[in-house]
C-alpha positions, 0 to 999 in steps of 0.5 A, spaced: 358 712 833 364 713 831 366 711 824 373 708 828 372 702 833 375 704 839 378 699 844 380 697 851 385 692 853 383 687 859 387 689 865 388 685 872 388 692 875 380 693 873 378 689 879 373 685 875 374 677 871 376 678 864 369 676 862 367 681 866 371 686 863 368 684 856 361 685 858 363 692 862 367 694 855 361 693 851 355 696 856 360 702 856 361 703 848 367 700 847 367 694 841 374 690 841 379 688 846 386 686 847 388 681 852 395 679 855 396 672 854 398 668 861 399 660 861 394 656 864 389 661 862 384 658 857 383 664 851 376 659 849 373 662 855 374 670 853 372 668 845 366 665 848 364 672 852 367 676 845 362 673 842 356 673 847 357 681 847 359 682 840 365 684 842 371 684 837 377 679 840 382 684 836 389 681 839 393 677 845 399 680 848 404 675 848 409 675 855 415 679 855 418 677 861 423 671 857 424 677 852 431 678 853 433 672 853 430 670 846 438 674 844 442 668 847 446 663 845 445 658 850 439 653 848 437 653 856 435 661 856 432 662 849 429 655 847 424 656 853 423 663 851 421 661 844 416 655 846 413 660 851 411 664 845 410 658 840 404 657 845 401 664 845 400 663 838 397 656 839 393 660 843 391 666 838 389 660 833 385 657 837 380 662 838 381 666 831 384 671 833 390 673 827 394 679 831 399 676 837 403 683 840 411 682 842 415 685 846 423 686 842 426 686 849 425 687 856 431 691 860 435 697 860 442 696 861 444 691 854 444 695 846 447 690 842 442 684 838 445 679 836 444 674 830 441 669 834 436 672 837 433 674 830 433 667 828 430 665 834 425 670 832 424 668 825 422 661 828 416 665 831 415 669 825 415 662 820 410 660 825 406 665 825 405 665 818 403 657 818 397 659 822 396 666 819 397 670 825 400 677 824 405 679 829 406 686 831 413 688 834 412 693 840 415 700 842 419 699 848 426 699 851 431 696 847 430 700 841 436 697 837 432 690 838 426 693 835 430 696 829 433 690 828 427 685 827 424 691 823 429 691 819 430 682 818 423 681 818 422 688 812 420 683 807 415 679 811 407 682 810 406 679 817 410 682 820 409 689 823 408 694 828 404 695 834 405 703 837 405 705 844 404 712 845 406 713 852 412 708 851 415 713 845 414 718 851 419 715 855 423 709 853 423 712 846 425 719 849 420 722 845 423 720 839 416 719 832 416 711 833 411 713 826 416 716 822 419 709 823 414 704 822 408 707 822 408 705 814 408 697 818 402 699 823 398 694 825 395 696 831 395 701 836 396 700 844 394 709 846 394 711 853 398 717 856 405 719 860 409 723 862 417 722 860 422 721 864 422 723 871 429 723 872 432 730 871 438 726 868 435 722 864 436 715 866 430 711 864 426 706 868 420 702 868 417 707 873 417 711 867 411 708 864 405 710 867 399 708 862 395 714 864 388 716 861 389 721 855 389 727 856 392 726 864 400 727 861 404 730 856 402 727 850 400 732 844 392 728 842 392 732 836 398 730 833 398 723 835 391 723 830 394 728 825 401 722 826 396 715 825 392 719 820 398 721 815 399 713 816 393 712 813 391 707 820 383 706 820 383 700 825 380 699 831 384 705 836 386 700 842 388 703 848 392 700 854 391 704 860 392 702 868 389 704 874 394 702 880 401 706 880 408 704 879 412 703 886 413 710 889 409 714 884 403 716 885 400 719 879 395 713 878 392 713 885 386 717 883 384 712 878 384 708 884 377 712 888 373 711 881 369 704 881 370 700 875 364 702 872 367 709 873 374 708 871 372 705 864 367 710 863 371 716 863 375 712 859 370 711 853 369 718 854 377 721 853 378 715 847 372 718 844 375 725 845 382 722 841 377 719 836 374 726 834 381 729 833 381 724 827 375 727 825 372 722 826 365 725 828 358 722 828 356 717 823 
């Protein structure tokens, strides 16, 4: 058993129901999971499965399709986005999950955070505090928006950072995001990537592959060192995809594996990452 607990995100691409994934994760060796919130899905089903299997329901990932609308002035745009995040918070509270991961922005064309957007996110942050839920903003595209929120909420102890190692390689052009926000690191979404494919440097969502660790260009020794430098000792959470992006084939090999084979391989790779942090056998 590793001294650091290992976790994996539930994923519709794995070809199993959410509750079956929780059971498979447990049998394989993982000890925690996170779940992508969906309107109309009952998180209590996952909570019961987690309790049954002795698994940690670590966090809920908020929807991000309306993240750009959070920065709008028109209530018709930002209103539904705020309400959606508040409903996600309510789900966290209903199952006793104290961590919600969310995106600051979605899109590649805009780079101008607005004061209104900060206020809209503050509505969410204030409600999270009332519910004793932490918010972890993830590094994605739109670094300016993440920066604006991390600065605005610098005094909010319950607002921190979720580091996605693969996003750093593509959306953040390899910039060391832990050097910016590692002191406020709440959780990880670890995965591998191949950087930016376009020779001119144009980034698209097609660059975000979520490969198994050691299948891309990430330096996992450096990943471990950086996490240790920032004192991270919580759950090592992984976020992985088995399906390739449209027009790409990097993940195709994973589709040839059974669910059991792929999750077992994910666990083996996760153990290799943990070993680089000096988390040897207990």
